C-alpha positions as CSV (number, residue, x, y, z in Angstrom):
1,M,116.3,109.4,108.9
2,T,116.3,106.9,111.7
3,G,116.5,103.2,112.1
4,S,116.6,100.2,114.3
5,K,119.4,99.7,116.8
6,V,120.8,97.1,114.4
7,A,120.9,99.6,111.6
8,T,122.1,102.7,113.5
9,T,124.9,101.0,115.4
10,S,126.4,99.6,112.3
11,S,129.8,101.1,111.3
12,D,128.3,101.8,107.8
13,W,125.3,103.9,109.1
14,P,126.9,107.3,108.3
15,R,127.6,106.0,104.7
16,V,123.9,104.9,104.4
17,Q,122.7,108.3,105.6
18,T,125.1,110.0,103.1
19,E,123.8,107.8,100.2
20,W,120.2,108.7,101.1
21,R,120.9,112.5,101.3
22,E,122.8,112.5,98.0
23,A,120.2,110.4,96.3
24,M,117.3,112.6,97.5
25,Q,119.2,115.7,96.4
26,G,119.9,114.2,93.0
27,A,116.4,113.0,92.4
28,S,114.6,116.1,93.8
29,N,116.0,118.8,91.6
30,P,115.1,117.3,88.2
31,A,111.6,116.7,89.5
32,G,111.2,120.4,90.4
33,L,111.3,119.7,94.2
34,T,113.4,121.3,96.8
35,F,115.2,118.9,99.1
36,I,116.0,120.0,102.7
37,D,117.7,117.6,105.0
38,E,116.3,118.3,108.5
39,T,118.7,115.8,110.1
40,A,121.7,118.0,109.0
41,G,120.4,120.8,111.2
42,M,118.8,122.8,108.4
43,A,116.1,125.2,109.4
44,T,112.6,123.9,109.2
45,Q,110.7,125.3,106.3
46,S,107.2,126.7,106.3
47,G,104.6,126.5,103.6
48,A,103.4,123.6,101.5
49,G,105.6,120.5,101.4
50,T,106.1,116.9,102.2
51,V,108.2,115.5,105.0
52,V,109.7,112.2,104.2
53,D,110.6,110.1,107.2
54,V,112.9,107.2,106.5
55,Y,113.2,104.3,109.0
56,V,115.8,101.7,108.1
57,D,115.1,98.4,109.8
58,D,118.1,96.5,108.5
59,Y,120.7,96.6,105.7
60,H,123.9,95.2,104.4
61,F,126.1,97.9,102.9
62,V,128.1,97.0,99.8
63,S,130.0,99.7,98.0
64,Q,130.9,99.6,94.3
65,G,134.6,99.3,95.1
66,A,134.0,96.3,97.4
67,R,131.8,94.6,94.8
68,I,134.5,95.0,92.1
69,A,137.4,94.0,94.3
70,F,135.8,91.1,96.2
71,G,132.9,90.0,93.9
72,I,130.6,87.4,95.6
73,M,132.6,87.6,98.8
74,T,131.0,90.9,99.6
75,G,127.6,89.2,100.1
76,N,124.2,90.5,99.1
77,A,123.5,94.2,99.4
78,F,120.0,94.6,100.9
79,M,117.9,97.2,102.6
80,Q,114.6,97.0,104.5
81,A,113.1,100.4,105.1
82,K,109.8,102.1,105.7
83,V,109.1,105.6,104.3
84,T,106.3,107.7,105.8
85,F,105.0,110.8,104.0
86,R,103.7,113.7,106.2
87,D,102.2,117.0,105.4
88,L,104.7,119.8,106.3
89,Q,102.0,122.1,107.6
90,T,99.7,119.8,109.4
91,D,102.1,117.0,110.3
92,Q,99.4,114.5,109.2
93,V,100.6,111.2,107.8
94,F,99.2,110.7,104.3
95,G,101.1,107.6,103.2
96,E,103.5,104.9,104.1
97,R,105.5,102.5,101.9
98,A,107.8,99.6,102.7
99,Y,110.9,99.0,100.6
100,N,112.8,95.7,100.6
101,T,115.7,95.5,98.1
102,K,118.2,92.6,97.7
103,S,121.0,91.9,95.3
104,S,122.5,88.6,94.5
105,A,126.2,88.4,94.9
106,W,126.2,85.6,92.3
107,E,125.6,88.3,89.7
108,G,129.3,89.2,90.3
109,I,130.5,92.8,89.9
110,F,127.3,93.8,88.2
111,A,125.1,93.0,91.2
112,P,123.4,96.2,92.5
113,T,125.3,97.8,95.3
114,T,123.8,99.9,98.1
115,D,124.1,103.2,96.2
116,R,122.1,101.8,93.3
117,Q,119.5,100.3,95.6
118,T,119.2,103.6,97.4
119,R,118.8,105.6,94.2
120,A,116.1,103.2,93.0
121,I,114.1,103.6,96.3
122,V,114.6,107.3,96.3
123,A,113.4,107.6,92.7
124,D,110.2,105.9,93.8
125,V,109.8,108.1,96.8
126,V,110.1,111.2,94.6
127,K,107.6,109.7,92.2
128,Q,105.2,109.3,95.1
129,I,105.5,113.0,95.9
130,N,105.6,114.3,92.3
131,P,104.1,111.7,90.0
132,R,104.6,113.7,86.7
């Protein structure tokens, strides 16, 4: 997982990375996939597999607690990201997909927060890998 300078220098960047890791882990297991986070220093695996490269161009992080406590004052949660799918063995790119999510703070405490947006994106990423 990488991103633009705007994204990676934000104080919330570690939280965004954690949200992605947790969402990928949570969505991979029920789909029968094994998730390995290469950015966390895990050993590179061999054999068949898909490498998912995530590039976050920009985002505004809004937590559930902030949304409940501050409502519309938290602003709109959004994420602009590009996901590239590569073959683990050949390193060949076989797909790319852009994701742009945005909530409306005017929905109040029920407006999607960053964690919900991330889970929705990750669910689609997993579906691209394992469409069953």
